[in-house]
C-alpha positions in Angstrom: -11.0 -1.8 -16.1 -9.6 -5.3 -16.8 -8.5 -7.3 -13.8 -4.9 -7.1 -15.1 -5.1 -3.3 -15.2 -6.8 -3.2 -11.7 -4.1 -5.5 -10.3 -1.3 -3.3 -11.8 -2.9 -0.2 -10.3 -3.3 -1.8 -6.9 0.3 -3.0 -6.9 1.5 0.5 -8.0 -0.4 2.1 -5.1 0.9 -0.6 -2.7 4.5 0.1 -3.8 4.0 3.9 -3.4 2.7 3.4 0.1 5.6 1.1 0.9 8.0 3.9 -0.2 6.1 6.5 1.8 6.2 4.3 4.9 9.9 3.7 4.5 10.5 7.5 4.1 8.4 8.3 7.2 10.2 5.7 9.3 13.6 7.3 8.3 12.6 10.6 9.8 14.1 11.5 13.2 10.6 11.9 14.6 8.2 9.8 12.5 4.5 10.5 12.7 3.2 7.4 14.3 -0.4 8.1 13.5 0.4 8.6 9.8 2.5 5.4 9.8 -0.4 3.4 11.3 -2.8 4.8 8.8 -0.5 4.0 5.9 0.2 0.5 7.2 -3.5 -0.3 7.5 -4.1 1.1 4.0 -1.2 -1.0 2.7 -2.7 -4.1 4.3 -6.1 -3.4 2.7 -4.4 -3.1 -0.6 -2.6 -6.4 -0.2 -5.9 -8.1 0.6 -7.5 -6.5 -2.5 -4.5 -7.6 -4.6 -4.9 -11.2 -3.3 -8.6 -11.1 -4.2 -8.2 -9.6 -7.6 -5.2 -12.0 -8.4 -7.3 -15.0 -7.4 -10.1 -14.2 -9.9 
């Protein structure tokens, strides 16, 4: 996979997680454990995006 394709895949996953977080936060009783897990994963993706983008 080229770095451009990898970067696009990471950004897509980051965007999907962002949407999932937003939808979970809208619920009347959001699952705080799931939110924390998704936010941590989103942060890891952001760090990976920064690494791949810097190459």
